[in-house]
Structures are given as C-alpha cells and as structure tokens.
N, C-alpha and C positions, 0 to 999 in steps of 0.2 A: 399518377401524381400522388406524392406522399402526403399523408396527413400531418398536421402539426405534432401530434403525439409520437408518430413514428420518427419524425425528424429529430425530436428531442431525445428519444432513446438512442438513436445513432450517435448523436453528439456525446451523450454520457458514456457510451461504450468506448468511443475514441479517447476521451479524456482519461478514463480509468486505465485503459491499456498503456497509455503514455506514462501515467504515474507509476504503474507496476514495473515497467521496463527501466525507468530511471532510478527507482529506490531499491530494486533487487540487488544490484551489485554492492551498494552501500551497506545493506543489511548483512550480506554474505561476508563482507570484509570485517564487520564488527562482531560477528558471532564467535564466541569462545567456548572451548570444551568445559563441561561441568567440573568443578573443583572437588576432589576427594581428599578428605582429611583423615589421616590414620592416627589411631590412639594407642598402638602397640598391641601386644598379646592380651587376650581376654583373661587368661589365667597363667600364672607362672608356676603352678604346682601340677603334679600328675601322680596317679596311682602307680605303685611299684609291684611287680609280680616276681621278678628274679633278682638275686643279689649275690655277690661274692666279695670277699675281703682278701686283699693281697698287699702286703708291705705298707700298711697304714692307709690304704685307699680302698674305698668301696665302689664296686661297679654294679650299677642297678639298671634295670630295663623297665620302661613304662608300659602301661597297657591302655587300650582305648584310643590311642593316637595312631594315625596312619600317615607316614610310616612311624614305627616305634622308635624311641630314643634310648640309646645306651649312654649313660652319663658316668663320669669319673668324679667321685666325691672324696675330698680330703677330710678324713675323720678328725684331724686335729683342729681344723678351722671350721668344719661343717659347711664348706662351700663347694660348689660345683667347679671343678677345674676345667673340664672340657666335656663336650658331648658330640655324639655322631648319630646319624640315623641309619637304620637297617633298610637297605633298598629292597625293592620287589625282586623275587626270584623269577627265573624263566618259567617256572610252572604256573598253572592257573591259580589265581588267588593272591592275596597280599597279607603279610603278617600284621597282627594287631598287638603283639606283646611277646614276651619270652619268659616262661616259667622257670626254665633251667639255665643256669650259668656255671661256668667253671673257668679256672685260670691255670694255664700250663704253658711252659716254654716261652714266656714273654708275651703271651696272647690271651685275650679273654674270648671264650666261646659262649655262644648263646643259642639255645634251642627254642624256636618260635612256635606260635599257634595263630590262627587255625590252619596254617600251612606248616607241616612238620619239617622245617628246614634248619640247617646248621650254619651259623655265621661265625666269623672270626674278626677280632679287632686287635691290630698290632699296637702294643703299648709304646713302641719306639717310634714308629712312623705315623701312627694314627690311621692306617689304611683299614678299610672294612671290605671283607670278601664274603661272598656266598659260596659255601663249600659243598653242601650236599642236601638233597631232599630225601626224606625217609617215608614218603607216602603222598597221597593225593590231598587235595583241599578238604578240610574238615578234621584233620588230625592234629595231635599235640605231641610235642616233646616235653614230657612231664619231668624228667630227671636227667641229669648229666653229671658225669664224674670222669676224672683223669687218673690213669694208673701211674705208678712211679716212673715208667719209661715214656710217658707222654701220650699214650694211646687213650682215646676218648671212648666212653661207653654211654649210650643214650637209651633211655626207656621211653617207649612211645605208646600212644593211644590212637585208634581203637583196636589195633592188632595185638597189643600186649606183648611186644617183642623187645629184645635188647639188641642194639646195633653196636658194632665196633667200627671205629674210624681211626685210621692211622694218618696223622698230619704230614708225615714225611713222604708218604707215597700216594695218599689219597685213596687207599684201598678201603673197601667197605665189606663188612661181614655181618650176616644175619644169623643169630643163634636159634631161630625157629620158635616153635610153640613151647612155651615154658609150662603151661597148664591148660588143659582143655577148657575152653569157654572164657579164658581170661582176657580182659580188655585193657586194664590199667597196670603200668609199671611205674609206681609213684616214687620209688627211691632206688638208687643204684650207688654202689661203692666198689672200689677195685683195689686189689693189692698186686703183688708180683705174680701170683698164681691163679687167683680166682676173681670172678665178678659176682657181687651179691646184689640180688634184686628183691624188692618188696612188692608183692602183688596185692592189689586192693580187693578185687572181686572174691578171690579165693582165700584171702587172708594168710598167704604163705610167704615164707622167706626161703629163697632158693639160692644155691651157689652154682656157678657155671665155671667149669674148668676152661681157662683161657687157651690152653693148647689143644685139647681134644673137643671142647664144646659140650662135654657131658654135663647134664643137669641133675642135681640131687637136692632133695628137700631137707631143709634144716629145722624149720619150725612151722607149726600150724596154729593159727589164731582161732578164736571162738567162731564156730560156724553160724551163719545167719540163715533164717528161714523167712520165706515170704508168706505173710498171712494178712489178708485184707488190704493188700497193696502197700504194706509197710514192712520194713525189714526188722526182725526181732531176733535177738540172740537166743541161743539154746539155753533153756533153764530160766530165762527171764520172763517177766510178765506177772499176771495176777496169781497169787497163791491160792490153792484150793483149801477148803475148810477141813481141818483135821481135828476130830473130837478129842484125840489124845494129846493134842498140842497144848502146852501149859499157857495160860493167859499172860499177857504182858501189860505194862503200863500201870495204871492206877489199881487194877484188879490182880496184880501179881501176888501169888500166894505167899503167906508168911508161915514159916515153919512153926508147928505147935509141939506140944509135949509128946504126942504120939508119932511125930516125925512126918505127918501128912499135912500138907499145906491147905489152908482155907482162905478163900478170897476175903479180903477185908472190906469193910463198908466204905462206900465212896464218900469222902469228906465233903465234896462239893454238893452232893445230894444226900443228906442224912436220912431222908425218908425212904430211900431206895433199899430194898432188901438185898441180902447177900445173893450174889450171882452164881447160878449153877449153869455152867456152860454146856453140860450134857443133858439138861432137862428140856423136854419139849415145850414149845411156847404155848401158853394157855390162851384159849379164845374167850372173848367176853360173852356172857350170856345175852340172848336177844332181849331187847327192851320190850316192855309191855305195850308200848305205843310207838308210833312213828314219830320221828323228830320233826317231820315236816308239818306245816300248818301252824295255826295260832295257838295261843295258850288256852282258849276256850275249847278248841278241838281236842287237845290233849285231856282236858278235864272231862269232856263228854266220853272219851274212850275209856278212861279210868272208871268212870261211873258205870258204864255198860259192863265192863269186866267184873266189877264188884257186885252188880245185881245178878249176873249170870253165874256167880260162884255157888257151889253146893252149900245149902244151909243158910243162904242169905235171907234176911228178913224181907218179906214182901208186903 
C-alpha cells in the first residue's frame, strides 16, 4: 500500500514528463543559430619586405601574413590596383614574406622565406605559380636578379649559394660554395657574362662566370673579429695611450718662439696649472689624522702628535 507521500511523488513525475514531452518540439522549432556580425579587416596596412618597380608600377610583398600578399601599386595615384596571395608550396612549411623580387619577361618573381621558394606572377593573366624550392624549411631567398636574357639568379641562406633558374626550360643550376663558411648572399646582379654576388659573413664581392661557373674575388671588405661575443672591425675600438701623441681639444699646443708647443691654460678652470702629459701623477701626502670620527677626535689626535714631537714643552 502506497503512502500519501509516494503517491504525490508519482503524480508530480507524471505531470513533469508530460510537460517536457509537449514543450520540447516547440522549443526546438523556435531555436535559431547565433548571429555573427562581421566588421571587416582589422588592419588595412602591412609591412613590406620586397619591392620592384616596372613601368610606373611598384610590386611589393608583405611580411607576417600567411599567406603573404603580392600587391600591384600605381605610383601615380598611390593606390593598390590588384593583389594576389602566394600559395603554400608542396614542401614542408609555408611562406611568410618575400625579401627578393625581380621583374622580367612580363612576370614578377618573388623569393620567399622561411621556405626558400620561387614564385611567378603573370602581369597579363594574373596567374600565380610556384616554380622551385631552393632548400628546406628555415631558409631564405635574400636576393634575386634577372640577366638580360631573362635568366634568374637567386642568393640564398643558410647555404650561401647562388642558384640559376631558366624560366623557358625550368632548368636549375647551383654554382656551389662561393667562400668557405659563408651563409648569406645578400645581393646579386647579372649581366651578359657574369653574376655578381655580395657575401655578408666574409664581406666579399665575387664574380661568377655564367658559362664556366668559375668564381673569382673582386673585393674584400674590412674583416670582423669576435671579441666578447660582439663583432668588431679590425683597427676599431679603444685607442691605447701614446705618450708621444700630441694632446687635442682645449689643451692643444700653441706654437711658441722656439717652435715647440706648450699647452695653454684651461680657460674654464683658471686655477689649473699647465698640463704635462708625460709627467707622472703625484700622490697626495698622508694626512696627520684620519678623516673618520668627530671634530673632537681630530683635535685630540693633533694634540697627541704635538705633545709627542721632539722639543715639545712638557
């Protein structure tokens, strides 16, 4: 036999189940997805790492965006005419920007990082293509130049190489090690016979024969030495003291009657004596008492010294 409390609980459970079954379809019918409001791009500007100018147009590549944007800028109106994105290459990694750009044969070429890839942008059709990879993820195409016949030359990091790419055939050539231990090829230029490369670590300018691949050094910049974790140029830094070196500035000697210069008195400090740069520095004589203590202590010390002096009156 059920108690009154158990009977009441059964009734409440039945009523609740009925309410849920009858209201659930209505609630499901009235449920709507959340509304998303878009406010447009957060920023309409971007940093630029690579740029080339051709027939009144500038072609620039952004950095920090994935994928990077190659934009065509009208220099007369200072407005962006069109823009395209550089897609990911088949290799591992994705580009973040392009330091190197060049224009040749109606196309804009861009060398990217941190994946050293080469892209082309057709100015007539607007088509973007991935042409070649010059290394694994973590590399840079620092420099890019086109020869008069349209052949491209790219300088890369961290292998410190110069690569040749022929757009008509897609053939690639590696000129090998330009200097032992070199990592950066920061600048390249090409003419009909040679390719010129500027090397950062070694500070060298080299020329590469396009036909034979022979490398010869043209110039050597100031060498750098590592000291204390910082690069310092040869001959730079703190100058050592030279006793025969003539003083400069306010104490520059003035020619006298005997032809020998004498340092003039400093006008800002009239009580300063004439400076002798070769004279040893004099030491001050010791004080008869210590500077520490009170005035009474110093008076007592002077009195003791006076009483202990020979011939003092006792």
